[in-house]
N, C-alpha and C positions, 0 to 999 in steps of 0.2 A: 557386680554381686560385693557383700559389703563380708566383708570379712568376719560380722560380729554371724553373718547367719552360711549355716551352717547347711552344702545340697541337701539332707531331707529334709528342714526346717521348709526350704523353698519351695519342693513337690510339694510336704503335704498344704502349707500355703494358693499353692496352681489348686490343686485337685478342690480347695475347701471354697477357693472361686468360684472355681469350674460348676463344681454345684450347687452355687446356690445363683447362675446367673439360669443354670439349667430348673429348681425348683421355681425362679419367678418370673424368668419361657410360659414352663405351667398352668402358671397363675395369668398366667396371660393372655394366652389360649386357649383359658377356658374349661381347667380343670377337669375334675366332676368333682366336687367338694362340698362340705356347711358352710353356704356364704359368712357364718360370723370366724369360721375356724381357716378360711383363705383371705382377713382378713388381720387373725392376732399372727400367721402363717407369713406374710407377708411383711407385718409389721416387726414381726419377733429377729426374723429378716434384717430389714432396715436395721434393725435396730445397733447389729452386732455386727451388719458389713456399710452400712452408710449407706444414703442412697446411692453412690459411683456404680451402686450390684445393678438400683435401679433402674438406672440411666443406663447402662454400658446389656441385659436383660432387654430395656426394649430395643433395641437400634439393628441386633439381633435378633429380634422379630420382624421389619419393618425392610 
């Protein structure tokens, strides 16, 4: 852990990352949602967290 990151910040980042992976997992499994809204959510999550989160969610479902 780097000295400029507090324990609370690290926990918040990990929880945010986990929730994002969970949301991508729901999207990948065909969660019942309007397809347009589903695409917008996926794009927004990718924009905020990058493709690494999308790749992580794909690996989690395999």
